[in-house]
Each structure stands twice: as structure tokens, then as C-alpha cells.
LUMDREN-866741 format. One record per residue (C-alpha): residue number from 1; residue in one letter; x, y, z. Coordinates in Angstrom, 3 decimals. Layout:
REM residues N
{NUM,'a',{X,Y,Z}},
...
***
This chain:
REM residues 270
{1,'x',{72.318,80.625,103.322}},
{2,'x',{73.189,82.410,106.635}},
{3,'x',{75.030,81.486,109.806}},
{4,'x',{75.158,83.470,113.015}},
{5,'x',{78.523,84.608,114.442}},
{6,'x',{79.787,85.435,117.635}},
{7,'x',{82.001,87.381,119.585}},
{8,'x',{84.667,85.127,119.867}},
{9,'x',{84.931,84.795,116.183}},
{10,'x',{85.613,88.494,115.741}},
{11,'x',{88.583,90.817,116.716}},
{12,'x',{89.944,94.272,116.101}},
{13,'x',{93.587,95.354,116.285}},
{14,'x',{94.949,98.990,116.258}},
{15,'x',{98.331,99.710,114.436}},
{16,'x',{100.101,102.803,113.453}},
{17,'x',{101.450,103.608,109.934}},
{18,'x',{103.486,106.482,109.275}},
{19,'x',{103.759,108.974,106.460}},
{20,'x',{106.195,111.119,104.953}},
{21,'x',{105.753,114.822,104.170}},
{22,'x',{107.725,117.571,102.701}},
{23,'x',{106.815,121.092,101.730}},
{24,'x',{108.009,124.847,101.124}},
{25,'x',{106.867,127.814,101.870}},
{26,'x',{105.230,128.256,98.100}},
{27,'x',{103.281,125.021,98.745}},
{28,'x',{101.663,125.117,102.253}},
{29,'x',{98.454,126.466,100.592}},
{30,'x',{97.779,122.913,98.592}},
{31,'x',{97.886,121.407,102.224}},
{32,'x',{96.100,124.345,103.568}},
{33,'x',{98.896,124.670,106.746}},
{34,'x',{99.281,128.204,107.314}},
{35,'x',{101.417,130.118,109.220}},
{36,'x',{100.412,133.690,111.490}},
{37,'x',{101.854,136.238,113.100}},
{38,'x',{101.412,136.712,116.931}},
{39,'x',{101.448,140.197,118.776}},
{40,'x',{101.306,141.082,122.462}},
{41,'x',{98.731,143.528,123.070}},
{42,'x',{97.600,145.349,126.043}},
{43,'x',{94.447,147.672,126.247}},
{44,'x',{90.924,147.529,124.627}},
{45,'x',{90.966,145.481,121.454}},
{46,'x',{89.066,147.221,118.436}},
{47,'x',{89.103,145.490,115.415}},
{48,'x',{89.094,148.663,113.278}},
{49,'x',{93.013,149.130,114.391}},
{50,'x',{94.177,145.639,114.909}},
{51,'x',{96.742,144.041,113.026}},
{52,'x',{95.615,140.520,110.951}},
{53,'x',{97.849,138.420,108.494}},
{54,'x',{97.379,138.560,105.469}},
{55,'x',{97.110,134.975,104.604}},
{56,'x',{93.401,134.357,106.445}},
{57,'x',{93.101,137.985,108.178}},
{58,'x',{92.940,136.458,111.651}},
{59,'x',{93.917,139.259,114.520}},
{60,'x',{97.746,139.032,115.565}},
{61,'x',{96.755,139.951,119.253}},
{62,'x',{93.933,137.140,119.359}},
{63,'x',{96.500,134.649,117.988}},
{64,'x',{98.960,135.738,120.732}},
{65,'x',{96.455,135.696,123.039}},
{66,'x',{95.171,132.184,122.072}},
{67,'x',{98.554,130.735,122.116}},
{68,'x',{99.458,132.084,125.382}},
{69,'x',{96.494,130.619,127.007}},
{70,'x',{96.737,127.627,125.692}},
{71,'x',{100.785,126.604,126.153}},
{72,'x',{102.130,129.920,127.865}},
{73,'x',{99.315,130.626,130.432}},
{74,'x',{100.608,133.028,133.533}},
{75,'x',{101.029,131.654,137.021}},
{76,'x',{97.965,130.822,138.839}},
{77,'x',{97.182,129.391,142.197}},
{78,'x',{96.850,126.129,140.735}},
{79,'x',{100.124,126.465,139.045}},
{80,'x',{101.861,127.219,142.381}},
{81,'x',{100.399,124.631,144.056}},
{82,'x',{101.368,122.161,140.720}},
{83,'x',{103.757,123.735,138.370}},
{84,'x',{103.000,120.998,135.450}},
{85,'x',{99.171,120.965,135.996}},
{86,'x',{98.333,123.828,133.241}},
{87,'x',{100.560,121.266,130.505}},
{88,'x',{98.446,118.045,131.158}},
{89,'x',{96.234,118.159,128.543}},
{90,'x',{98.617,118.738,125.749}},
{91,'x',{101.893,117.071,126.424}},
{92,'x',{103.100,113.870,127.318}},
{93,'x',{102.644,113.699,131.199}},
{94,'x',{106.166,111.987,131.901}},
{95,'x',{107.593,114.445,129.641}},
{96,'x',{106.311,117.636,131.312}},
{97,'x',{109.647,118.228,132.937}},
{98,'x',{111.587,118.241,129.923}},
{99,'x',{110.057,120.982,128.045}},
{100,'x',{111.583,124.162,127.805}},
{101,'x',{109.052,127.080,127.753}},
{102,'x',{109.780,130.451,126.426}},
{103,'x',{107.142,133.534,125.444}},
{104,'x',{109.044,136.736,125.090}},
{105,'x',{107.496,140.055,123.685}},
{106,'x',{106.885,141.248,121.517}},
{107,'x',{105.725,138.685,118.976}},
{108,'x',{105.656,134.707,117.742}},
{109,'x',{105.241,132.856,114.510}},
{110,'x',{102.980,129.852,114.341}},
{111,'x',{102.806,126.726,111.847}},
{112,'x',{99.282,125.417,111.707}},
{113,'x',{99.325,122.152,110.076}},
{114,'x',{95.733,120.466,109.990}},
{115,'x',{94.500,117.482,110.769}},
{116,'x',{94.395,115.970,107.728}},
{117,'x',{98.123,115.655,107.204}},
{118,'x',{99.240,115.040,110.517}},
{119,'x',{96.846,112.614,111.693}},
{120,'x',{96.888,111.568,114.882}},
{121,'x',{99.986,113.436,115.476}},
{122,'x',{103.714,114.369,113.974}},
{123,'x',{106.028,111.918,114.826}},
{124,'x',{108.553,113.023,117.779}},
{125,'x',{111.887,113.457,116.053}},
{126,'x',{111.065,113.856,112.914}},
{127,'x',{110.461,117.255,112.048}},
{128,'x',{112.801,119.501,110.081}},
{129,'x',{112.827,122.811,109.010}},
{130,'x',{115.761,124.037,106.717}},
{131,'x',{116.276,127.610,105.714}},
{132,'x',{119.203,128.890,104.216}},
{133,'x',{122.153,126.867,106.140}},
{134,'x',{119.847,126.623,109.394}},
{135,'x',{118.422,123.495,110.343}},
{136,'x',{115.577,123.262,112.952}},
{137,'x',{114.977,120.026,114.456}},
{138,'x',{112.852,118.755,117.151}},
{139,'x',{113.792,116.624,120.357}},
{140,'x',{110.985,114.119,120.879}},
{141,'x',{110.137,116.250,124.242}},
{142,'x',{108.147,119.269,122.408}},
{143,'x',{110.918,121.496,121.696}},
{144,'x',{112.202,122.590,118.789}},
{145,'x',{116.263,124.134,118.331}},
{146,'x',{118.914,124.761,116.050}},
{147,'x',{120.762,121.586,114.985}},
{148,'x',{124.506,121.643,115.964}},
{149,'x',{124.577,124.393,118.697}},
{150,'x',{126.387,124.237,122.149}},
{151,'x',{124.863,124.493,123.908}},
{152,'x',{121.609,123.732,122.652}},
{153,'x',{119.659,126.867,121.778}},
{154,'x',{115.593,126.464,122.028}},
{155,'x',{113.898,128.938,119.500}},
{156,'x',{110.266,127.558,120.334}},
{157,'x',{108.078,124.368,120.660}},
{158,'x',{106.169,121.883,118.809}},
{159,'x',{103.172,120.063,119.977}},
{160,'x',{102.689,116.735,118.146}},
{161,'x',{99.109,116.238,118.894}},
{162,'x',{97.877,119.271,117.584}},
{163,'x',{100.001,120.333,114.446}},
{164,'x',{101.634,123.530,115.977}},
{165,'x',{105.292,124.693,115.573}},
{166,'x',{105.690,127.626,117.762}},
{167,'x',{108.589,130.093,117.106}},
{168,'x',{109.148,132.063,120.073}},
{169,'x',{112.618,133.349,119.904}},
{170,'x',{112.250,136.746,118.038}},
{171,'x',{115.994,136.311,116.292}},
{172,'x',{114.575,133.104,114.116}},
{173,'x',{111.107,134.199,113.711}},
{174,'x',{111.849,135.062,109.829}},
{175,'x',{112.633,131.361,109.624}},
{176,'x',{109.232,130.907,108.215}},
{177,'x',{109.996,132.895,105.315}},
{178,'x',{111.844,130.569,103.005}},
{179,'x',{112.017,127.298,104.167}},
{180,'x',{112.221,123.448,103.623}},
{181,'x',{109.985,121.642,106.169}},
{182,'x',{109.998,117.783,106.205}},
{183,'x',{108.150,115.317,109.020}},
{184,'x',{106.350,111.906,109.264}},
{185,'x',{102.804,111.708,110.335}},
{186,'x',{101.368,109.188,112.318}},
{187,'x',{97.959,107.290,110.965}},
{188,'x',{96.164,104.425,113.362}},
{189,'x',{94.587,101.950,111.182}},
{190,'x',{92.101,99.111,112.658}},
{191,'x',{92.494,95.899,111.247}},
{192,'x',{89.204,93.562,111.618}},
{193,'x',{89.365,89.960,111.410}},
{194,'x',{86.499,87.964,111.020}},
{195,'x',{86.624,84.019,111.641}},
{196,'x',{83.604,82.207,109.303}},
{197,'x',{83.445,78.370,109.882}},
{198,'x',{81.368,76.231,107.844}},
{199,'x',{80.881,72.579,109.163}},
{200,'x',{81.375,70.020,106.976}},
{201,'x',{76.861,69.730,107.091}},
{202,'x',{76.844,73.591,106.448}},
{203,'x',{76.326,74.897,103.132}},
{204,'x',{76.069,71.944,100.637}},
{205,'x',{74.173,72.917,97.921}},
{206,'x',{74.267,75.693,95.568}},
{207,'x',{71.898,78.697,95.725}},
{208,'x',{73.548,79.329,91.976}},
{209,'x',{70.135,80.557,90.330}},
{210,'x',{71.604,78.736,86.782}},
{211,'x',{71.065,74.894,88.968}},
{212,'x',{67.244,75.372,89.350}},
{213,'x',{64.386,75.141,87.144}},
{214,'x',{62.613,77.831,85.612}},
{215,'x',{60.202,77.379,88.307}},
{216,'x',{62.884,78.515,91.016}},
{217,'x',{61.798,75.549,93.314}},
{218,'x',{63.794,72.726,91.841}},
{219,'x',{67.663,71.943,91.074}},
{220,'x',{68.001,70.702,87.276}},
{221,'x',{69.068,66.831,87.127}},
{222,'x',{72.565,67.597,87.137}},
{223,'x',{72.739,69.222,90.161}},
{224,'x',{70.399,66.187,92.098}},
{225,'x',{72.885,63.980,93.406}},
{226,'x',{73.912,64.191,96.629}},
{227,'x',{77.593,63.929,96.026}},
{228,'x',{77.869,67.119,93.943}},
{229,'x',{79.347,69.643,96.367}},
{230,'x',{78.903,73.450,95.939}},
{231,'x',{81.948,76.000,95.121}},
{232,'x',{81.981,78.793,97.383}},
{233,'x',{82.688,82.219,95.683}},
{234,'x',{82.557,84.650,98.125}},
{235,'x',{81.871,85.303,101.969}},
{236,'x',{79.259,88.137,103.134}},
{237,'x',{79.157,89.728,106.344}},
{238,'x',{75.657,91.271,107.567}},
{239,'x',{74.510,92.920,110.708}},
{240,'x',{71.592,92.443,112.489}},
{241,'x',{69.299,94.252,110.007}},
{242,'x',{70.787,92.128,107.499}},
{243,'x',{72.342,94.840,105.586}},
{244,'x',{75.518,93.646,103.877}},
{245,'x',{78.638,95.400,105.492}},
{246,'x',{81.814,93.143,104.073}},
{247,'x',{82.465,91.001,100.939}},
{248,'x',{85.349,88.379,100.987}},
{249,'x',{85.950,87.583,97.425}},
{250,'x',{88.171,84.154,96.405}},
{251,'x',{90.699,84.618,93.900}},
{252,'x',{89.086,81.520,92.697}},
{253,'x',{85.838,79.328,93.526}},
{254,'x',{86.635,77.105,96.655}},
{255,'x',{85.099,74.006,96.822}},
{256,'x',{83.012,72.723,100.381}},
{257,'x',{85.044,69.585,101.786}},
{258,'x',{83.052,66.862,101.964}},
{259,'x',{84.109,65.863,105.583}},
{260,'x',{86.165,68.723,107.219}},
{261,'x',{84.982,71.870,108.455}},
{262,'x',{86.617,75.020,106.535}},
{263,'x',{86.848,78.382,108.176}},
{264,'x',{87.363,81.007,106.170}},
{265,'x',{89.450,84.625,107.462}},
{266,'x',{87.975,88.144,106.744}},
{267,'x',{90.242,90.423,107.437}},
{268,'x',{90.147,94.196,106.228}},
{269,'x',{91.633,97.792,107.227}},
{270,'x',{89.776,100.624,108.217}},
***
């Protein structure tokens, strides 16, 4: 037995969940976390003479150039007219003026956290890297700095939505040699709700095959009485092609009410 549902019967809402992550330099591989060096260079690029990262064979000069192009571009006419324009794709517009950026020669170190780990983003203010007695944390404004220093010592940047932690200070690039990292990832979940109402005059007979004679057309005598109400065991949701999409099962069968309408709420996450 089928019943058409309408848009007002269906709703979807989004909410955020958080997951704690922790790893060190010995377990990055299991999470596909890569640490790469970037080195500045000049002149013609030759693959045979360029330095590479042993972890993945990437060229250090290309890592530098990519990071510089994306996050630390040099001045252009557009940037002179609007100094914040170049970062709008990577930083919340209301935090651009709070970001401290400095890319110095000769090199940088980059921690790449994959999207399967950080989800929508690394939750701001949750990043912590411990190396020896030094603690490196983020300030929620894309900066990472040494905890407990005054004035604050900014050593690089974290780009929450892209999983990139970049150490630009030469004095601290070795922090990625031996470390413990922890942070919270953000994952968005969509909760769907469907209201399905069975009027008191609807669904008043069973479709259980055991209630029929062998001809599959007539009820056996015990189910022929008009006062017998069926028990509902589950509710299925179908699309317009009659394909079953969702099944909601009750913990115990529910007897269809004889005089009142009954509304079922089907809820699931994805």
C-alpha cells in the first residue's frame, strides 16, 4: 500500500560533529599524512638536478612555489588596490586582517592532512603540536605560534579548510621531525525527517501473504471480520520510480488505530 508524500512532509537540517585525532611522526603513514619540505629556487627547473622529498618524490622547489602561489603570493596591482583580495579564497573574510604571513628563504615545511581525516575543516583553536618541551598551537585566526611566549612568536600558518600546516620560521622547521599532534576535525551530518500520516480510514487491511487463501486473492476466514485491524511493522520510502530508498522498522508491531489518524516520524542521518 502506497501513499504520496509532499514537500511539507520532508525536512533536512545540517549539524556539525567533531572527532578527536592524535598521531606522531611514526603513525602519519597510516593516516596518509605527508610532511614535505619546500625550497626556494631560481633559474630553469630541471627534474634531474632538483631536490625531492623522500616520502613521495615531490620536488621541493615545486612545493615551495605551490605554497607561495596559493597562500603567500607576491604583490600585484590587484593586491595593491585591495591588499586582502589574494586570500579571499582561503581565509574567512572577517579574519583576513588577523593573519600574520611571512615566507622567508630558503625553505619551509608543510604538513598535509587529507580530507578523509579533517572533514570539512580542522576545528580552529584545537591544533596542538608538541615537540620536546615546546608546544605549538593555533590562535583560531590561521596563525600557529609557540605557546607561552610573550610577545607571541608566530612561526607559520594553518589553513583549516585545506588541512595544511605550514612552518615558515627556519628556527622551527625541525619541529616536524619528532612530534605529537592532536586536533579536532569537523564533519557535517545531514539529518532527514519525513512525516508519514496514516488516516484512520487508510491502511485498514493486511497485505501479509499468510492472511490469504492459496489463491492469493481472498482472506482466510479469521481475517475477514471488519473489526480486525492490521499491525504495522515497518514503513518504506520510495522514489517516483518505485525504488525503495529508506526503511523504518518499529521495535514492535504497531496496531493501526480505529478512530484516530496516526503520524509516523522517519529520521535518518547521512
